[in-house]
N, C-alpha and C positions, 0 to 999 in steps of 0.2 A: 699543340694538338690536345684537345680535351677528350678524356675517355668517358664513355657513357656508363652510368651506374646500372648494374644488373639488378633487376627487381623480380621477385618471384611472381607477383601478380602483374597483369597487363598494365599498360601505361595509364596515365591519369584520364585521358579522354575516353578510352574504352571502359575503364572501371567506373567512371562517372556515368557514362551512358547506361551500363548495366544497372547501376544503383538507382538511377532515376526511373528506368522502366520498371524495375522491381517494386519500388515504392509507389509508383503510379498505379500499377495493377492491384496492389494489395491495400493501399491506404488512400492515395489522393483521389482516384476515380470513384471508389465507393463513397467517400466523404463528400466529394463534389456532387455526386448524384443525390445524396441525402439533402444537401443544402438546396440544390436546384428544385427538388420535389417540394420542399417546404416553401420555396420562393413563389410557387404558383398560387398560393392563397394570399389573401389580403392581410395587412398588418393587424387589423382588428380581429380577424378570425384566428390568426396565429396567437395573438395575445390571449384571447378567450380560452383557447385550448391549453396553452402553457400555464395559465394562472387559475385553472379550475381548482376547486377545493380539494378534490381527490388527488390531482397532480401535485399541488403544494404539499399535501400531507406525505405523499410518496417521496418528494424531494427531501423533506425534513428527516424522514426515516432513513433514506439511503445515505445522504451525506452526514447526518448526525451519527449514525451507527458506524459508518466508515471512519469518521474522525476519531471517535472514542476508541475503536479497535486499533487504529494506527498509533494512537498515543500509548495505549497499553503495550502494544508490541514494541514500541520504541524503548520503553522502560525495561520490560522483562526480556526482550530480545537482546539488549545490551548486557543484562545480567547473565543470560544463558551463554552468550558468546564469551564473556569474561571468565566464567567458570570453565568452559571447555578449553580455553587457551591457558589460563593461569594455574589450573589445578590438575593433578593426576589422581584418579580414583578408579575403583573397580567398575567396569562397564562403561567407561568413558567413550569408547568407540561405538558402542551400541546407542548411547544417548546422542552422540553426534550423528549417527545414521537416522535416528528417529526425527531429527530436525527436518530432514528432507522428505519425510513421509507425506506431508500435504502436497508436495509437488507430484508425487507418484500416484497418490490415491485419487480415484475418480471423485469429483465433487458430489455426485449423487450419493455415493457410498459414505462420504464424510457426513453429509446431511442426515442420512438415515441413522448413522451411528450416534451422532450428537443428539438427535431427537430421542433415540432410545435411552441415552444416558440421562438427559436433562428433563424428560417428561415427568409428570407427577407420579408415574409408576416406575421410573428409572432409578438406578442406584444413586445418582447424584441429585436429580430433581426431587426425589422423594424426601431426601434429607433436607435440602434447602427449603422446600415448601413447607415441610412439617415443622422444622425448627424455627426458621425465620419468617415463614409465611410469605415467601417471595417466589413468584412464578417466573421461571426461566424460559422453558419451551413454549412455543405458540404465543410469544410476546416479543417486544423489541429487545429485551436482554438476550434472548435466544439468537437473534440476528448478530448481536455483538460477539457472542461466543463463537459462532460460526466464522465470522470475519477475522477474529483473533487467530483461530486455528489455521485458516488458509493464508494468513499474512505474516506470521511470525518468522518463517524461514527467510523472507526477504531481508529482514533486519539482521538476523543472526549472520547470514552469509555475507552481508555487506560490511558489517562491523568487524567480523572475526579476523580478516587479514590485517586490518589496521591495528588491532590489539596485538597481533603477533609481531608487528613491526616496532611496537613500543617496548623498549628494553626495560626489564624490571629495575635496573639500576637507576632509572629516572625517578621511580617512586622512592627508592632508598635514599637518593640524594635529597629529595624534597623533605623526607622525614628527618634526615640528619641536620637539615637547616631549621628544624623546628616546626614544620608544617604539619597540621593535623591531617587525618584521613580525608575529611571533607574538603579542606583547603587543597590537598593534593589532587583530589578528583576534579574540583571545580577549576582550579587555576593551572593545573599541569596536564591532566589527562583529557578533560572535556574539550578544550580547544583543538586538540589533535583528533578527537573522535567526532566532533560536531559535523564536519562535511559528510562523512560516511553515515553517521546516524540520521542526518536529514535525508540522505539518499535512500536509506532503508525505509524511513518513514514515508517518503514519497511513493516508493514502490508498493509498500503495504497499503497505503491509502488508495492508490490507483487500482490495485487488484481488488480491494474491497468494494469500490464504487461499482465496478462492473460485474461483481459476483452474482451468480444466479442459482447454480445447481445445488450448492450446499445450504442455501438460505431458504429456499421455498419449502423444504421439509420441516424446518424448525421454527419458521416465522409465524405460522398460523395464517398468514396472507389475508388478514382482515383489513378491508379498505378503511382508510383514515386512521388506522392503528398500527398495523405491522405489515403493510404492503410496500414493497420496494419498487422503485421506478422501472427496473428491467421487467418485473412481473407485470406491471401495468402496461408496458409496451406490448408484451406478449398477449395480454388480454385484449388489447385493442386490435392486434393483428388477427386474433381468432374471431373477432367480431367484424372483420373486414373493414375496420376503421383505419385505413392506410394513412390518411392525413393526420389523424390524432397520434398514431404511433410515430410518424415522421417528426412531428413537432416536438414530442417528448424526447426523441433521440437527439434532435438538434440542441435542445435545451441542456441535456446531459453533456453533450459534446462541448458546448460553450462554457458551461460552469466548470467542467473538469479541466478544460484547457486553461482557464483563468487561474484556478487553484494551483495547478501544476506550474504555471508560469510564476506565480507568486512564491511558491516553495523553492523553485529553482533559482530565482533571484536571491532569495534568502540564503540558499546554499552557496551561491557564488560570492555573496557579500561576506559570509562567514569564512570561506576559504581564503579570500583576499585579505581579510583582516588578520587571519592566523598567519599567512605568509608575511604580511607586513610586520607583525610582531617579531618574527624570526629575523627579518632584515634589520629592524631596529636593534635587536639584541646583538646581532653580529657587528653592527656599526659601533655600538657602545663598548663591545669587547675589544 
């Protein structure tokens, strides 16, 4: 006689049904309606709207700035997470709490604050433009700054638990065997951190691609220069150009999906490669 396992949540069938209904109402049906609306126009009309000069410029600004911001967050987010885990210092808990500030702060407030700081009359912007002659606010660099601000918590909070699981003795063992700090990081620490780091990079990039509130204040919103695609979609909706807004939304959806698919495949390959190295090391031992 077999005993049934007691589970806190309902059975597979009921749980799957709830999950599918929930995802359908929030994700599948809206996206399906978006694609169905764009399918009503001809391919030539779709292509003309999607490849217009203003649209192409908006794509370059959106994805280019998001990529730069995600790369910066991957580097400095790892550094911040490492400092928070490996070192004890005065005000550590306060710094750790500040990491989550972009999660709690309304994006419009973040955009206004960053604009005030990085404008040519702001504390930081006045110094940068006066000394280096480099304009931050109301230009693409301002977009990158805003996207770095809202994306860095994703990297820190993703990498931080992995660093906590890595024992300091691992670094000491590598040093005792003659490995330099760079060799220890690249050959010992980075393989273990790579999957989580790629996950944080993906989350930061995804958040940056769809960001609107914090960017519109600091970007300047100049067509062909510093206009992001979400703003262009809003502009078309305000002009009652529903077809144009739908086409741009579909293009953003497809490009974002392809990029995320490529990043997730890279993450899967890195994780499998790392686990394969562990298996080989165990067999050799």
